[in-house]
C-alpha atoms as one frame of an Amber mdcrd trajectory, in Angstrom:
protein
  -0.674  16.102 -14.255  -0.160  19.095 -11.930  -3.091  17.913  -9.779  -1.610
  14.399  -9.557   1.772  15.736  -8.487   0.158  17.833  -5.749  -1.697  14.757
  -4.520   1.549  12.796  -4.407   3.199  15.477  -2.294   0.164  15.683  -0.006
   0.262  11.916   0.388   3.851  11.960   1.597   3.174  14.885   3.904   0.112
  13.355   5.527   1.682   9.952   6.165   3.372  11.358   9.285   4.877  14.563
  10.517   8.198  12.676  10.435   7.862  11.461   6.833  11.060  11.529   4.797
  11.448  13.239   1.431  11.820  10.900  -1.536  15.529  10.349  -2.168  17.340
   8.191  -4.715  20.911   7.250  -3.857  23.010   5.647  -6.597  26.428   4.168
  -5.883  28.063   3.945  -9.281  30.248   0.936  -8.494  29.110  -1.802 -10.886
  27.941  -2.435 -14.450  24.787  -4.438 -13.656  22.386  -2.377 -11.513  22.566
   1.227 -10.338  20.148   2.203  -7.593  18.264  -1.016  -8.336  17.753   0.029
 -11.960  18.725  -1.881 -15.080  21.449  -0.214 -17.148  22.749  -0.266 -20.716
  26.533  -0.305 -21.011  28.104   1.641 -23.882  31.729   0.962 -24.814  33.922
  -0.462 -22.083  33.690   1.550 -18.837  35.697  -0.016 -16.023  35.130  -0.569
 -12.313  38.193   0.720 -10.482  39.180   0.852  -6.837  39.754   4.390  -5.563
  40.684   5.970  -2.259  36.951   6.514  -1.556  35.709   3.131  -2.781  34.875
   1.433  -6.069  33.694   3.687  -8.899  33.223   3.570 -12.679  35.872   5.005
 -14.984  35.021   6.429 -18.426  37.612   6.810 -21.219  36.281  10.042 -22.758
  35.896   8.408 -26.171  33.058   5.871 -26.215  32.239   4.839 -22.618  28.853
   5.518 -21.052  25.935   4.117 -19.037  22.197   4.517 -19.615  20.115   4.034
 -16.454  16.495   3.055 -16.938  15.164   5.633 -14.492  14.587   9.388 -14.290
  15.045  10.079 -10.546  13.576  13.605 -10.744  10.198  12.232 -11.940   7.349
  13.649  -9.886   9.456  16.328  -8.178   8.411  19.983  -8.055  11.695  20.880
  -6.340  14.912  18.888  -6.398  18.604  18.630  -5.594  20.873  16.620  -7.908
  24.294  15.773  -6.485  27.229  13.948  -8.031  30.695  13.009  -6.787  33.190
  12.600  -9.612  36.806  13.110 -10.703  37.500  14.634 -14.136  40.757  13.556
 -15.774  43.055  15.703 -17.821  43.164  15.021 -21.551  39.408  15.021 -22.087
  37.376  16.914 -24.667  36.390  20.552 -24.214  32.678  19.742 -23.714  31.903
  16.789 -21.429  28.324  15.989 -20.428  28.582  13.418 -17.663  25.081  13.469
 -16.073  22.007  13.791 -18.276  18.376  13.266 -17.193  15.825  13.341 -19.987
  12.127  12.704 -20.488  12.088  13.926 -24.111  13.927  16.452 -26.260  12.047
  19.373 -24.678  12.579  18.240 -21.076  16.132  17.548 -19.994  18.610  18.362
 -17.214  22.385  18.239 -17.616  25.426  18.604 -15.398  28.536  18.983 -17.521
  31.963  20.603 -17.636  34.161  22.653 -19.909  37.819  21.607 -20.083  39.904
  24.799 -20.239  42.900  23.652 -22.319  43.740  20.972 -19.737  44.637  23.698
 -17.240  41.389  23.446 -15.246  37.666  23.085 -15.806  34.406  25.009 -15.274
  30.985  23.685 -14.305  28.092  24.002 -16.765  24.512  23.129 -15.776  21.440
  23.262 -17.989  17.692  22.821 -17.661  15.307  22.786 -20.623  11.619  22.487
 -19.769   9.167  22.963 -22.608   9.881  26.342 -24.182  11.898  27.568 -21.174
  15.615  26.907 -20.725  18.542  28.144 -18.656  22.292  27.456 -18.777  24.673
  28.374 -15.953  28.328  28.712 -16.993  31.004  31.216 -16.034  34.650  30.589
 -16.953  35.702  32.770 -14.031  34.975  29.753 -11.795  37.693  27.151 -12.362
  38.609  23.875 -10.644  41.484  21.415 -10.706  41.497  18.369 -12.914  42.340
  14.922 -11.484  40.716  15.703  -8.111  37.509  14.458  -6.491  34.742  17.055
  -6.474  31.108  17.372  -5.393  28.699  19.224  -7.690  25.050  20.024  -6.974
  22.185  21.470  -9.007  19.284  22.798  -6.910  15.865  23.904  -8.182  12.856
  25.426  -6.398  10.105  27.923  -7.281  11.483  28.828 -10.686  15.106  29.299
  -9.585  18.069  27.026 -10.218  21.550  27.269  -8.713  24.671  25.169  -8.894
  27.394  24.510  -6.347  30.899  23.087  -6.257  31.989  21.556  -2.938  29.143
  23.362  -1.187  29.969  26.805  -2.578  27.345  28.490  -4.772  28.686  29.663
  -8.119  25.706  30.742 -10.223  21.914  30.950 -10.225  19.187  31.750 -12.733
  15.501  31.321 -13.538  13.670  28.655 -15.516   9.996  27.734 -15.859  10.380
  24.078 -14.894   7.529  21.633 -15.580   7.264  18.337 -13.693   8.267  15.211
 -15.631   6.926  11.708 -15.073   9.212   9.380 -17.053  12.561   9.130 -18.772
  16.134   7.871 -18.453  19.518   9.009 -17.154  22.904   8.799 -18.842  26.252
   8.787 -17.041  29.550   9.585 -18.717  27.950  10.886 -21.905  25.023  12.851
 -23.233  21.976  10.702 -23.984  22.540  10.896 -27.752  26.109   9.621 -27.267
  28.137  12.773 -27.837  30.316  14.861 -25.459  31.991  11.917 -23.721  33.355
  12.301 -20.179  36.901  11.326 -19.246  37.119  10.527 -15.569  35.427   8.645
 -12.739  31.893   8.817 -11.296  31.399   7.617  -7.721  27.901   8.575  -6.512
  24.711  10.268  -7.654  22.026  11.396  -5.217  18.677  12.984  -6.116  16.417
  14.485  -3.448  12.905  15.766  -4.122  13.627  18.887  -2.115  15.829  21.970
  -2.483  18.641  21.256  -0.030  20.980  23.747   1.576  24.709  22.970   1.340
  24.603  21.649   4.917  22.457  18.787   3.601  24.764  17.830   0.722  26.788
  14.636   0.561  30.418  14.790   1.592  33.314  13.158  -0.218  34.641  10.355
   1.939  35.610   6.723   2.052  32.549   5.603   4.004  29.925   7.375   1.884
  26.599   5.530   2.162  22.934   6.201   2.735  23.424   5.793   6.482  26.000
   8.601   6.422  23.592  10.882   4.600  20.647  10.545   6.995  21.034   8.875
  10.367  19.267   5.493  10.529  17.668   5.917   7.088  17.202   2.454   5.567
  18.526   1.644   2.121  15.505   0.794  -0.042  15.574  -0.651  -3.562  12.862
  -2.179  -5.762  14.022  -4.425  -8.613  12.870  -4.103 -11.314  11.327  -0.648
 -11.177   9.115  -0.204 -13.189   7.694  -3.669 -12.451   5.124  -5.733 -14.334
   3.915  -8.835 -12.465   6.195  -8.778  -9.416   9.204  -7.038  -7.922  11.783
  -7.645  -5.228  11.937  -5.160  -2.361  15.441  -4.978  -0.890  16.025  -2.987
   2.275  18.774  -2.621   4.856  18.187  -1.587   8.465  20.872  -0.005  10.620
  19.211  -1.243  13.840  16.790  -4.002  14.831  13.249  -2.708  15.152   9.550
  -3.336  14.671   8.637  -2.184  11.173   5.673  -2.076   8.830   5.711  -2.056
   5.027   2.692  -0.664   3.199   1.783   0.108  -0.377   0.223   3.580  -0.791
  -1.364   5.061  -3.915  -0.938   8.670  -5.071  -4.097   9.694  -3.196  -2.674
   8.563   0.144  -4.864   5.454   0.406  -3.388   2.191   1.696  -3.509  -0.482
  -1.022  -1.856  -3.307   0.890  -0.212  -4.040   4.236   2.796  -5.972   2.947
   4.523  -6.738   6.258   4.265  -5.912   9.939   6.569  -7.242  12.636  10.113
  -7.353  13.994  13.192  -7.287  11.753  16.816  -7.522  12.820  19.512  -5.149
  11.637  20.899  -6.020   8.242  19.679  -6.688   4.715  16.264  -8.165   3.933
  14.315  -9.057   0.806  10.588  -9.299   0.204   8.698 -10.162  -2.986   5.933
  -7.759  -3.980   3.327  -9.270  -6.308   1.117  -7.132  -8.497  -2.137  -9.066
  -7.898  -4.981  -6.689  -8.840  -2.975  -3.454  -8.698  -3.625  -1.144 -11.644
  -0.839   0.417 -13.675   0.458   3.704 -12.268   2.673   5.270  -9.602   2.694
   4.017  -6.004   4.867   4.340  -2.898   6.310   1.536  -0.811   6.394   3.025
   2.686   8.525   1.496   5.440   7.731   2.676   8.956  10.983   2.262  10.880
  12.120   3.848  14.157   8.841   5.834  14.215   9.558   7.446  10.858   8.176
   6.752   7.395  10.536   6.195   4.453   8.946   6.163   0.993  10.280   4.672
  -2.237   8.497   5.337  -5.523   7.287   2.250  -7.420   5.952   2.224 -10.995
   3.615  -0.569 -12.171   3.362  -1.127 -15.933   1.677  -3.575 -18.276
């Protein structure tokens, strides 16, 4: 597994000196698909209009979402970001973002409600026999306000941030995962319900500095995060016989779309030509492709943008 992960990273590096790091951007604004992934709805979460756009509201009792994707899969370093608003009146322990491969490999971003006066951030990584929790009640934040939280990991060290300010750091022997799911608004086993609103989740396979974090704002989108970066989604992902590639270009340009395996070899040249600015769709058929992990690579504006694609039986 470690050798395969190194080959994946080498593949992305060798594609071009301008290759982009794998990033998953999830706008949590509907109850059908999040980041192109199928979801399971628990309870009755609601889509509400907020001052920074539509978001999903959780009642703190029995509302949650399970996303059929583990966006940290394959990453040796990562940054997990979330924009959310915790309400007053919630439980003491609220686990609102949970990524899990199995019981021995999970990542959580959660909060502790301090008697409805304020709240403190709690982050946790368990990887095999190693685990680390970061929580200090000396760091407190207001309820009923939008906030950005980030969990960053690289080279055995994890740190968490609130609104770009580092609070705590620690060490953990993290092992790369290759599958799993994500829960929003609740822990995966449906305890520790979150009362509040979740707007956006972003996962980057790189340890970002605060300057690279998302910002809370009305016009938050992928284009605001990286200039001219196309929005790329594959539905469904994992795919069996075929999938639909959806992508949005900020500017008209000549592009190419290729399918690359984990060894950096080109499997198929899916498209090459001119595309106008806007949203496009393209069907990807499995044909004779074996099961496994691949990358759909769009060359756009002289840069490569890669989206992970899983092929299953």
